[in-house]
N, C-alpha and C positions, 0 to 999 in steps of 0.2 A: 297687879304686875303679872305678866306671863312668865312662864319658866325661862324662856329665852332672856326676857328683861332681867329677871333676876340673875341669870348667869353674867350677862353683860355688866350689870352692876356690881356684882362681886369681882369681876376681873379688873373692872376700872378701880376699885378700891385697893385690891391687892396689888395692882401695878403701882399706884401712887405710894404705897406703904413700903413696899419690898424691893422695887426694881429702880435702881439708879441707871438711867439711860444714858448711852454714849453719845456725845455731841448734841446734847438736847438742853433747851432752857429748863432748869429745875423748877423755877416758879411755875412756869407754862404747864409743866406736867402736873405739878400739885394743885394749880387751880382748875385745870380742864381734863386732866387725864390723858391717857394716849390719844393722839387724833386718829389713828386707825388701830383695829387689833386684826390682823390679817389672819385668815384661817385656810386659805387655798390660792393657788396660783396655776394658771393654765396660759400656755403662750405668752403673749405680752400683758396678760390681764392677771389683776389680783383681786380678790374678793375678801370682804371683812366679815366679821362676826354676825353683823346685822344684816348682810346680803347685799351691801353696796360693792359695785365693781368699778375699778378705775385702771387706765391705761399706766402700766408701769414705764413711765417715760425716762426714768433713769436707771433701767435694770437693776433696780432696787439701790446698790452702792456701785454703779458702774460694772457690775460683775456678772449679772446673770445672762450671759452671752448667748446660751443656746435656748433661753426662755424657760418659762416655769413648767412644772408638771412632766419633766421628762422622765418617764418610767424606766427607760433604758439605765438611767444613772442610778436609780434607786435599786434596780435589779442587780447591777453590778455590785453596789455597795453591800447588799445583802448577801450575794454569793461569797465576796470576799471576807466579810465579817463572819460568816458561818465557817469559813475555812481557816483565815488566820485575821483576826480583828486587829492585832498589834503585836509587834515585836520590836525590840530596841534596836537601832543601828549604831550604838556606841561600841567600842571594841572591835570594830571591823565586823559586826554582825551584819546581815543584809536580808533582803527579801525579794521575791521576783518582780513585784509591781514597782517597787522604788529603782531597781535596776533598768527594766523596760522604759520607765518613764524618762529616767537620765539619758538613755540612748536615743529616745524619740525627740528629745529637747535638743540634743546635739545635732540631730538630723534637720530639725525646722529652725533653728536660731540663726541669725545674721552673723557673718563673719566667721571667725574661727572659735567662737563660743563653743565649749565642749564638755565642760564639767560642772556638775550641779550640786550645790550644797542645799538641801531642803530645810524649809522653815513652816512654820504654821500660818504665815501672813506677810502682808506687806511691810509692816513696821519691823517685824523681826528680820525681813530680808533686807531691809536697808540697814538696820543695825549690824547685820552680820556683813554686809558688804564694807561698811566703816572699818569693823574690826579686822576684816581680812586684808584689806588695804593697808592698815597701819602694821599689822603682823608682817606683810609681805616685805615692807621697808625695813622692818627690824632684820629680818632674814638677810635683807640685801646690804646690811651694814650702814643703813641711813636712818637711824631711830628718831631723828628729829622731824622727819617727814610724817607728821601726824594731823595736820590741819585738813579739814574737808571744806571744799567751796561749793556752795549751792547758790541758788538765784533767788532774787526777790520774786514774790507772788508764787514761789514753788511750794509743793506740799509733798512730803516724804514720810509721814505717819506721825505716831504719836508715843512711840517708845522714847526713851531718853535720848539716844542719839538721834533717832529719826526727827523727834521734836525740835532739836537743835539745827538739824539740817533744814527744817522747813522754813521757807523765806517769809511766810506769813506771820507777821509779829504777833497777832493775838494768841496763837498758839504756843509761842515761846514765853509770852508774858503770863500765861496761864499758871507757870510755876516759876519759882525763883532758882531753878537749877541751870542757869546760862552757863554754856560751855564756850570759853573763848578760842577753842581750837576749831570753831566752826565760823565761817565768814561768806559773805553774800555779795555777788555780783549782780549788777542790773539784768533783768531777766533776758533781754535780747540783745546786749551790747557786748561784742567780743572785745572791743576797745576797753570797756570797764573790766572785763575779766582779766585781760593783760595788765591793768593797772592794780587789781587787787593782788595778783600773784606777785608783782614787783614790790608793793607796798609790804606784804607779809613775808616775803622772802621765798623764792622758789624751793630752796633747800628745807623748808619747813612744811611744805604742802604734800600730802599723800594723794589726794584725788580731787577730782571736779564731778559732781553729780548733776543730772539734769532729766527731767521728764521730755520726751520728745514733743508732747503737747501738754500744757500746764492744764490740769483738769480742774481740781478743787480750787485752784488760784484765780478762775475765771475764764478758763477755755481759751488759752492763748497758743496759736499755732506758731512755730518758729519761721522765720524767713527762709527762703529756699536754700541760701548757702550757709546758714548761721551754723549747723553742725560740722560742715567741712572745715570751716575756720575753727571751730572748737577742736576738733581732732586734731588740727595742724598746731594749735598753741599748746595743747597737752603734749604733743609729741616733742615740741621744741623745748619745753621746760621740764620733760621727764615726768609729767603728772599722769596718774591713771585716770581714764575717762570711764565713769559709771552711767549707765542710763538707768532710769527708773520706769520700768514698763508695766507697773503694778495696774495702772488703768490702761494703758495704751496696747497691751500685749493681747495676743490670741484673737486677732481679727478686727478688734475694735476700730482702727483707723482705715480699714480697707485693705491692709498688709497684715501678714503674721504679727509683725512688731513694728511700732511707730517709727524707729529710728531707720527701717528701710526705705523710708520715703527720701531720705537724705543721702543715701549712697555711702554711708560710712559705718563702721562697726566699733563697739566699745571694747574695753578690756574686761568689764564686768557688766552683768546685766541683773537688775531685780525684776522679779515677777511675783503674781498672786493673782487675786480675784478671778480672771477669766479662765486661769487654767483648769478650773473645776466648775466653772459658771456658777459658783457659790454653793455648790451641793456638798462640798467638804471643804474643810479648812486646810489650805496648803499654799505655800509660797516657796521662794527660793532666790539663790543667786548662782548666775552663771559665769564661770571663769573661761578666759580665753587659753588656748593650748600654751602659750607662752607662760602664761600666770601659773598655770597648773604645773608645767614643768619646772617651773623655778620652785614652787613650794615643794615638789617631790624631790628635788635635788639639794636644796638647802635645808629642809626640815629634817631634824635629828630625834625629835621627842614626839609627844602626843599633841594633836590638834585640840587645844583646850577651849574648845567652843562647840555647843551642840545644845539641841533642845530635845526634850522628851519625845515630841512627835516629829522630829526630823525623819523623812522617809517614811511616814505613817502608811502601812500597807493599803488600808482602805481607801485614804485619800489619794494615793497614787494610783489605785485602780479606777478609780472615779476619773481622774484627770486622763488617763489614758482613753477611757471611753468617751469622754468630752471631747477631746481632740479628734477622735474618730468621727464623732458627729459633725463637729465643725468642718472637716475635710469631705465628708461624704455628702452633706448638705450645701456644700458650697457657700458657707456663710460668710467667708472672708469676701468674695465677690459680691455677695449680697449687700454687706456692709458698705461696700464702694457704691454701688449702685444706688441703694436707698439713701446713702448718705448725700450723694449729690441731689437726689429729689427733695430730701429734707431741706437742705440749704436753699433750694429754689423755693420751696414754700415759705421758707423764712423771708427771702427777699421779697416775696409777694405780700406777705403780711406787712412787711417794712414799708411797702409802698402804699399800703392802705392806712397805716397808723403813724401819727406823729411822734409817739414817744419811743419808737424803734431806732436806735443809732447803729452802731456797726454790727454786722451779721457775719458770724465766724464759724469754722468749724473743719473737720477732716474725718472722713468716714462718718461712722455713726456717733461723732461727738460734735454737738452744735451748741452755739451760744448767741444770745441776743442781748446787746448792751441797751440799757433804758436810759433815756435822756427826756428832758423837758419838751424839746423840739429838735428834731434831727436836722433842720435847717442851721441851727446855731450851735448843736451838740451842748448846749448848757444842760448841767446836771441838776436833778432835784436835791434840795436840801436835805430831805429824808429819803434813803433808798426806797425804791417802788417795787423792785424785783420781789420782796417778800410778799407784797399784796398780790402779785400776780401769781405766786406759787400758791398762796392760800385759796385765792379765787379758782384757779384751775384745778385744785383738789375737790372742791365743791361740785365742779362740773364734770369730774371723772378723769382728770389727768394728773399724775404725779410729775413734777419737775423740781428743780433745785434752783435756790438763789445763792449768789456769791456777792457779799457786801464788804469783804474785807479791803483795806488799803484804799479806801475811797471808791471802790468799784460798786457796779450796781447792774448786776448781770443776771439772766436766767440761762441756765444750762440744761441740756438733754443728752442722754445717752440710752436710746430704747435698746432692746433686745436684738441681735444681730438676725433673728428670724423675722423681724417685721416685714410685712408685705405692702403693697401700694394702697390696698383698701385701708389697712390699719394705720398706715402712715397718714392718708387723707383724713381719717378720723381725729388723729392726734392734732394735725393742722387746724382742722375746723375748731376744735375745742379751744385750741391756743388762740386762733383769731377772735372767736367770742369772747374770750377771757380778757385779752388784751384791750378790746373795744371797751368793755365794761369798766376796766381799772382806769383806761384813759379818759372815760365820761367822768368818772369819779375825781380823779386827780387834777384835772384841767377846767374843771367847772365848778 
């Protein structure tokens, strides 16, 4: 064995023995070890420890918006850490990067969202939104308003509250900590939302939460007027409307935030992922001016909610630079343009392959539904999307499958920096992959 071989083997064994992977099959890890051990990223590409390079067709976890290897972000992190790596924001302490980032978010956020509570990521952001919504109603003298309505096929994270808000049953069934104060409406039926509100009792409901585009639930784009109707229903019954922009924020959909496609604004907005492009751990919840005003006027004590890393100076400094890059390089416009090209390519592949059903997407979020035959839309007995993902990885492309709740979908979310040549390469690999898998499963 060479020195490199010995190193790889050592890492494989250490990984299996000591590293419990998130959202991964434990048996697969123990039998095969990690599928990739990445050591370097540049642009839309990742390189593993043995020198294989692959297109990161998922921006890793929908989050590396400005691409890998951005030295500007590393430099900002180093400068901030050298000056002030960390300081607490409890007891009204503050720091300049957190203050300036909160002000920047107020400038770019939709509607009258103006005030930010910072967290370390998306699950914490979602849990914070539920707690603040419930606290808000306590202050308003309506403590019975504690229920949270989300949607089927939704994904809102894996902390305790956000797990219960997630509409995908396997995530809730993973643990026996079911919370009856969470309920679910059909993912695109405003009529069902109204029925759930009436059945539960409007005076027991604190808020309704939704992703502008459902990502991990299978890439579902809302109909044109859906969120206008949602906003109207929330106003009618006095519910707070929360949008989960953890995946769809910071340019992913071709606008700064996904809800902007629908011409409405929420009372609260959760964010994470793209705010730092994954270069630092950061998330948060934005509140509307009215909600913040009520909190200021009605609260008499300490806001008893906070995380050690709320307003982390280094993470906030990285976020500010990341947002600067998004704006300077016009990546939101690029996401819109390349997103249309990506969907055009998906439709071309659909025309060439029998097993591609519906093609869907918004900006640089795209999905392909897999069927036995697109003429009949019949499903495979066993999902085929995982086979496509595995074959694509062998050919140099990372993508993701969604098989929850009877779905069979391959999804994509490449970095917002992707250009035409890189997109063409992604589509070539995808076409070759689907042809190979189609020949395997249909013959």
